[in-house]
C-alpha positions in Angstrom: -3.3 -10.0 34.8 -2.5 -11.9 31.6 -4.9 -14.2 29.8 -3.9 -17.9 29.7 -2.9 -17.7 26.1 -0.7 -14.6 26.7 0.9 -16.2 29.8 1.6 -19.3 27.7 3.1 -17.2 25.0 5.4 -15.4 27.4 6.4 -18.7 29.0 7.4 -20.0 25.5 9.3 -16.9 24.7 11.1 -17.1 28.1 12.0 -20.8 27.2 13.5 -19.7 23.9 15.5 -16.9 25.7 16.7 -19.5 28.2 17.9 -21.7 25.4 19.6 -18.8 23.7 17.5 -18.9 20.7 16.1 -15.5 21.2 17.6 -12.4 22.9 16.0 -9.5 24.6 17.2 -6.1 25.8 15.6 -2.8 26.5 15.8 0.0 24.0 15.0 3.3 25.6 12.7 1.7 28.1 11.0 -0.7 25.6 11.6 -4.4 25.8 12.8 -5.7 22.4 13.3 -9.3 21.3 15.4 -10.6 18.5 16.2 -13.8 16.9 19.7 -14.9 16.1 20.5 -14.9 12.4 21.2 -18.7 12.3 18.0 -19.4 14.2 16.1 -17.3 11.6 17.8 -19.0 8.7 17.0 -22.5 10.2 13.4 -21.5 10.7 13.1 -20.3 7.1 14.5 -23.6 5.9 12.4 -25.7 8.2 9.0 -24.0 7.5 7.0 -24.9 4.5 6.0 -22.2 2.1 2.4 -22.1 3.6 3.6 -21.8 7.2 6.1 -19.1 6.3 3.5 -17.1 4.4 1.1 -17.4 7.3 3.8 -16.1 9.7 4.7 -13.3 7.4 1.1 -12.2 7.2 0.8 -12.3 11.0 3.9 -10.2 11.2 2.6 -7.7 8.6 -0.9 -7.6 10.4 0.7 -7.0 13.8 2.7 -3.9 12.5 -0.1 -2.6 10.4 -2.3 -2.8 13.5 0.4 -0.9 15.5 0.6 1.7 12.7 -3.2 2.1 12.8 -3.1 2.9 16.5 -0.2 5.4 16.1 -2.2 8.5 15.0 -4.4 8.5 18.0 -1.7 7.4 20.5 0.7 10.0 19.1 -1.8 12.7 20.1 -2.4 11.4 23.6 -0.7 12.1 26.9 1.7 9.1 26.3 3.1 10.5 23.1 6.7 10.1 24.4 6.0 6.5 25.3 4.6 5.7 21.8 7.6 7.5 20.2 9.9 5.2 22.3 7.9 2.2 21.3 7.9 3.0 17.6 11.5 3.9 17.7 12.3 0.5 19.3 10.3 -1.1 16.4 11.7 1.0 13.7 13.6 -1.9 11.9 10.3 -3.9 11.9 8.3 -0.9 10.7 10.7 -0.3 7.8 10.9 -4.0 7.0 7.1 -4.3 6.7 7.0 -1.3 4.4 9.8 -3.0 2.3 7.7 -6.2 2.2 4.5 -4.3 1.1 6.4 -2.5 -1.7 8.2 -5.6 -2.8 5.0 -7.5 -3.1 3.3 -4.6 -4.8 0.7 -4.2 -2.1 0.7 -0.5 -2.9 -2.7 0.5 -1.4 -1.6 -1.1 2.0 1.8 0.6 1.7 0.3 4.0 1.3 -2.2 3.5 4.1 0.6 2.2 6.4 2.8 5.3 5.6 -0.2 7.6 6.2 -0.9 6.0 9.6 2.7 6.5 10.6 2.8 10.1 9.3 3.0 11.8 12.7 5.6 9.4 14.1 7.7 9.7 10.8 7.5 13.5 11.0 8.5 13.9 14.6 11.2 11.3 14.2 12.7 13.2 11.3 12.0 10.4 8.8 10.0 12.1 6.2 12.8 11.8 3.7 12.6 8.0 4.2 8.8 8.0 3.6 9.3 10.2 0.6 11.6 7.6 -1.0 9.1 4.9 -0.2 6.3 6.7 -1.9 8.4 7.6 -4.8 9.2 3.9 -5.2 5.5 3.2 -4.9 4.7 5.6 -7.7 7.5 4.3 -9.9 6.6 0.7 -9.3 3.0 1.4 -10.2 3.9 3.2 -13.4 6.4 0.5 -14.5 4.1 -2.4 -13.8 1.0 -0.7 -15.2 -0.8 -0.8 -11.8 -3.7 1.6 -11.6 -3.5 3.1 -8.2 -6.6 3.9 -6.1 -7.2 7.6 -5.9 -6.5 7.6 -2.2 -3.2 5.7 -2.7 -2.1 8.1 -5.4 -3.0 11.1 -3.2 -1.0 9.8 -0.3 2.0 9.1 -2.4 1.9 12.3 -4.2 1.5 14.2 -1.0 4.5 12.6 0.6 6.7 13.0 -2.5 5.7 16.5 -3.3 5.1 18.1 0.2 8.5 16.7 1.5 10.3 17.9 -1.6 8.8 21.3 -1.1 9.9 21.3 2.6 13.4 20.4 1.5 13.4 23.0 -1.3 10.8 25.8 -1.0 11.6 27.1 -4.5 10.5 23.8 -6.0 7.4 24.1 -8.3 5.4 21.1 -7.0 2.2 21.8 -9.1 3.3 19.7 -12.1 4.0 16.7 -10.0 0.6 16.9 -8.2 -1.4 16.4 -11.4 -2.9 13.0 -11.8 -0.8 10.6 -13.8 
């Protein structure tokens, strides 16, 4: 049974779908919602900067929370269901990472990638995360941002381990030294 606020949220979403402002479909058994490009552009124009920033932070927070659940859920009996769910959300998952990198929220970006590690590995996306972490390291170096030791370790692991898996003859030791 849904809580009153959840029921209200679903009725609002249904109203937007009925008005053709949102669309929904199933992607591999997972219900996915989308917003028409024109509606999204109108919403961006309409919202003031504070409202837009708050909405963006709720969006980031939602997907960061989803990522934090992933390690435990990906090791449970419903691993396939979680793979489907994360696959259905892959565009949002990638967009959140893009936002974190573009806004130089590098510690959050590394933690986000680490939380999604098992999913990214099983989905065959380690090359993508390698590029993200390479960008993280480059951005930090260019901007003179001192990385937290954990952030640097995560980024170095992804960049060096994936490089080694792609080319076992690669000497990864020089790249694992602290910058």
